C-alpha positions in Angstrom: -0.2 -0.1 -0.1 1.3 3.4 -0.8 0.0 6.7 0.0 -1.0 8.1 3.3 -3.9 7.1 5.6 -6.0 10.4 6.8 -7.6 10.6 9.8 -9.8 13.6 10.6 -9.8 13.6 14.4 -13.3 14.9 14.6 -14.5 17.3 17.6 -11.6 18.0 19.8 -14.1 18.4 22.5 -15.2 15.0 22.3 -13.1 11.5 22.5 -11.9 11.7 18.5 -8.4 12.6 19.2 -8.0 10.7 22.3 -9.2 7.3 20.5 -7.2 8.1 17.2 -3.8 8.5 19.1 -4.6 5.4 21.3 -5.8 3.4 18.3 -2.6 4.1 16.4 -0.2 3.5 19.4 -2.0 0.0 19.7 -1.1 -1.0 16.0 1.7 1.0 15.3 4.3 -1.8 15.7 1.9 -4.2 13.3 2.7 -2.6 9.9 4.7 0.4 8.2 1.5 2.1 7.3 1.7 6.1 7.3 -0.9 8.8 8.4 -1.7 12.1 8.0 -3.8 13.4 11.3 -5.7 16.4 10.4 -6.5 18.2 13.3 -5.3 20.7 15.8 -1.3 20.0 16.5 -0.9 21.5 19.8 -3.9 19.5 20.8 -2.6 16.3 19.5 1.0 16.5 20.9 -0.6 17.6 24.5 -2.9 14.5 24.5 -0.1 12.2 23.3 2.0 13.2 26.2 -0.9 13.1 28.7 -1.6 9.3 27.3 2.2 8.5 27.7 1.7 7.2 24.1 5.3 8.3 22.7 3.7 8.6 19.1 6.5 10.1 16.9 4.6 13.2 15.8 5.6 15.1 13.3 4.2 18.2 11.1 3.8 17.1 7.5 5.4 20.1 6.1 8.5 19.1 7.9 8.3 15.1 7.4 10.9 13.1 6.2 10.0 9.7 4.1 10.6 7.7 7.2 8.1 9.6 9.3 4.6 7.9 9.8 2.6 10.0 11.9 2.5 13.4 10.4 -0.3 16.4 11.5 -1.7 18.7 9.2 -4.1 21.5 10.4 -6.4 23.2 7.9 -8.0 25.4 10.5 -6.9 29.2 10.6 -7.6 29.5 14.0 -5.9 28.5 17.0 -8.0 26.2 19.4 -7.7 27.2 23.4 -7.1 24.2 25.2 -10.2 24.6 27.6 -13.2 24.6 25.0 -16.5 23.5 26.5 -18.2 20.3 24.5 -20.0 21.3 21.6 -18.5 24.7 21.4 -18.7 26.4 18.0 -14.8 26.9 17.3 -14.5 23.0 17.7 -17.4 22.4 15.6 -16.3 24.7 12.8 -12.5 23.1 13.1 -14.3 19.5 12.8 -15.5 20.5 9.4 -12.7 21.9 8.4 -10.8 18.9 9.0 -13.4 16.8 7.3 -13.5 18.8 4.4 -9.7 18.6 4.1 -9.4 15.0 4.1 -12.3 14.8 1.4 -10.2 17.2 -1.0 -7.0 15.7 -0.3 -8.6 11.9 -1.2 -10.1 13.7 -4.2 -7.0 14.7 -5.5 -5.2 11.2 -4.7 -2.8 12.3 -2.0 -4.8 10.0 0.5 -5.4 6.3 -0.1 -8.2 6.2 2.3 -10.1 8.9 5.0 -11.0 7.5 8.5 -13.3 10.5 10.2 -13.6 10.5 13.9 -17.2 11.6 15.5 -18.5 15.0 15.2 -21.5 16.5 16.9 -24.4 17.6 14.3 -26.1 19.7 17.1 -22.9 21.8 17.5 -22.4 22.3 13.6 -25.9 23.0 13.3 -25.8 25.7 15.8 -22.6 27.4 14.0 -25.4 27.7 10.9 -24.2 25.6 8.7 -26.6 22.8 7.4 -25.8 19.2 8.2 -27.2 16.1 8.2 -24.7 13.8 8.6 -20.9 13.2 7.7 -22.0 10.5 5.2 -24.2 13.0 3.3 -21.6 15.8 3.9 -18.9 13.7 2.2 -21.3 12.7 -0.5 -21.9 16.4 -1.2 -18.3 17.2 -1.4 -17.8 13.9 -3.9 -20.4 15.6 -6.2 -22.6 12.3 -5.9 -25.7 11.1 -4.3 -25.2 7.2 -5.2 -24.0 6.4 -1.8 -25.1 4.1 1.0 -24.1 3.7 4.6 -22.7 0.1 5.7 -22.2 -0.5 9.5 -19.7 -3.9 9.8 -19.0 -5.5 13.2 -18.1 -9.1 14.5 -18.4 -10.5 17.6 -16.0 -12.3 20.3 -16.4 -15.5 18.1 -15.2 -13.8 14.6 -18.9 -13.7 13.6 -20.1 -11.0 11.0 -22.7 -8.6 10.6 -22.4 -6.4 7.4 -25.6 -4.0 7.2 -26.3 -1.4 4.3 -28.9 1.3 4.8 -31.7 2.3 2.3 -32.4 5.2 4.4 -30.2 7.0 7.2 -31.1 9.9 9.4 -34.7 9.9 8.5 -37.4 10.3 10.9 -39.2 7.2 11.5 -42.9 8.6 10.5 -40.9 9.5 7.0 -39.2 6.5 6.0 -42.0 4.8 3.8 -42.2 8.4 1.9 -38.3 8.3 1.6 -38.0 4.6 0.3 -38.0 4.1 -3.4 -37.2 1.1 -6.0 -34.4 2.9 -7.3 -32.8 3.6 -3.7 -33.4 0.2 -2.5 -32.0 -1.3 -5.9 -28.8 1.2 -5.3 -28.4 0.0 -1.7 -28.2 -3.7 -2.8 -25.8 -3.0 -5.7 -23.4 -1.2 -3.2 -23.8 -4.2 -0.7 -22.8 -7.0 -3.1 -19.8 -4.7 -4.1 -19.1 -4.0 -0.8 -18.7 -7.8 -0.1 -16.4 -7.9 -3.4 -14.6 -5.3 -2.0 -13.7 -6.7 1.3 -12.6 -10.3 -0.6 -15.4 -12.5 0.4 -16.1 -15.7 -1.6 -19.6 -14.7 -2.3 -21.8 -11.5 -2.3 -25.3 -13.0 -1.1 -27.5 -10.3 0.0 -30.7 -10.2 2.1 -33.3 -7.1 2.0 -35.3 -6.3 5.2 -39.0 -5.9 4.5 -40.3 -2.4 6.1 -43.3 -3.7 7.7 -43.8 -6.3 10.3 -43.6 -10.1 8.9 -42.6 -8.1 5.5 -46.0 -7.0 4.9 -47.9 -10.1 5.6 -48.7 -9.8 2.0 -50.1 -6.4 2.1 -51.9 -7.0 5.4 -49.6 -4.7 7.2 -48.6 -2.5 4.2 -47.9 -2.3 0.5 -44.5 -1.3 0.4 -42.9 -4.6 0.2 -45.2 -5.1 -2.8 -45.1 -1.7 -4.6 -41.4 -0.9 -4.1 -39.0 -3.6 -2.1 -40.0 -6.8 -4.6 -39.5 -4.3 -7.9 -36.0 -3.7 -6.8 -34.9 -7.1 -5.6 -36.5 -8.5 -9.0 -34.4 -5.9 -10.9 -31.3 -6.6 -9.0 -31.4 -10.3 -9.7 -31.9 -9.4 -13.5 -28.7 -8.0 -13.3 -26.8 -11.0 -11.6 -26.9 -10.1 -8.1 -27.4 -12.7 -5.6 -30.0 -11.3 -3.4 -33.5 -12.6 -1.8 -36.2 -10.9 0.0 -38.1 -9.0 1.1 -37.6 -10.9 4.4 -39.0 -10.2 7.8 -36.4 -8.5 9.7 -37.0 -10.3 13.0 -35.5 -13.7 11.8 -33.7 -12.4 9.1 -30.6 -11.1 11.2 -30.5 -14.4 13.0 -29.6 -16.2 9.7 -27.3 -13.4 8.4 -25.4 -13.7 12.0 -25.2 -17.5 11.5 -23.6 -17.2 8.0 -26.4 -17.8 5.7 -25.9 -14.0 4.0 -23.1 -11.9 3.5 -24.8 -8.7 3.7 -28.1 -7.1 4.7 -29.9 -4.3 3.4 -32.1 -2.7 6.3 -35.0 -0.2 5.2 -34.1 2.2 8.1 -31.6 3.2 10.4 -32.4 1.4 13.9 -34.0 -1.8 11.8 -30.4 -2.2 10.7 -28.3 -0.6 13.6 -29.7 -2.1 16.4 -29.0 -6.0 15.8 -25.4 -4.7 14.6 -24.6 -2.9 17.8 -25.8 -5.8 19.5 -23.0 -8.1 18.4 -20.4 -5.6 17.8 -20.7 -2.4 19.8 -17.1 -2.5 20.3 -16.1 -3.1 16.9 -18.4 -1.5 14.5 -17.2 0.2 11.7 -19.1 3.0 9.5 -18.2 2.6 5.7 -19.8 4.8 3.0 -20.3 3.1 -0.1 -20.3 4.6 -3.3 -17.9 7.3 -2.8 -14.7 7.8 -5.2 -12.7 7.3 -2.2 -12.4 5.1 0.9 -14.1 6.3 3.7 -14.4 4.7 7.5 -15.3 5.7 10.7 -15.7 4.5 14.1 -19.6 3.6 15.0 -20.0 5.8 18.1 -20.7 9.5 19.1 -18.1 12.3 20.6 -19.2 10.8 23.9 -18.4 14.3 25.8 -19.4 12.5 29.1 -15.7 10.7 29.0 -13.9 13.1 26.8 -10.7 14.1 28.3 -10.7 11.4 31.4 -8.3 9.0 29.3 -10.9 6.1 29.4 -12.5 6.1 26.0 -12.2 2.7 24.2 -10.2 2.8 21.1 -11.9 -0.5 19.7 -14.1 0.9 17.1 -11.3 3.8 15.8 -9.1 0.7 15.5 -11.2 -1.2 13.7 -12.2 1.6 11.4 -8.6 2.3 10.4 -7.6 -1.3 9.7 -10.6 -1.5 7.6 -9.5 1.5 5.8 -5.9 -0.1 5.2 -7.6 -3.1 4.2 -9.3 -1.6 1.4 -6.5 0.6 0.2 -4.6 -2.5 0.2 -7.2 -4.3 -2.1 -7.7 -1.3 -4.2 -3.7 -0.6 -4.7 -4.0 3.2 -3.5 
């Protein structure tokens, strides 16, 4: 793998910088990968010292070929060390880090981008329109043909991989947001993700929206009018896909290995079972972007930020997946 793995450190008043440094310190001896930490240099150096991680951090414009942990700060203003959680400067800086990382990926300067958590509410309070990092990055890349996949494994190595047909949508609006084209795209991206991961097959199962997948129209017609046509169209294109199946049993079969990926109709339908088995190892992977983007599957955790006790498991998994995908793509 050539090139750098970029890590946008997220909201600095949350746990993003902490879990980033911890994850790098834990995995540093395992390979020779190089990283560009996009964030505030004084904060990262101070945190590196406080946590006694001893990572050899170096400014990117002063880096030598052998330096592995580089820092670049695209945010014009220096951040004070005592910012309160969710403050406007932290939110603005997080967006600057995210934007810089995406642009570097689009220019081919990074092999992948890992994004630490940001706070949507804090960003919105600055006057910016912001739905989520997935949607923001899709906008920067000029595409709406993306989907969110969450993947994680249990202690026994059993995986769930869940792609979402809708993401951050109020439950009462989900049915209106679904369309045949959106579901068909999510199926396609889920199958491609299985291939990108190097799995021996790409068998995708699709959830119904309603209880018992609509019970033949008794509990809703979305399965008949929208989901079935999408599944049939995907089959006609040669994809190995089944559904719609009742979500209350589908995840059991996916968990035991009958299916390689699941397409869920809405956020909690897919993420509840995923987090049940892989809370510490969950990774958010944005499918369909013109670059690799992964993220830990947790938030800013303001309640424990700055205490040195945040788990880096999910961030470590996100970095590992980014490196795995970058190697397979030859980045």
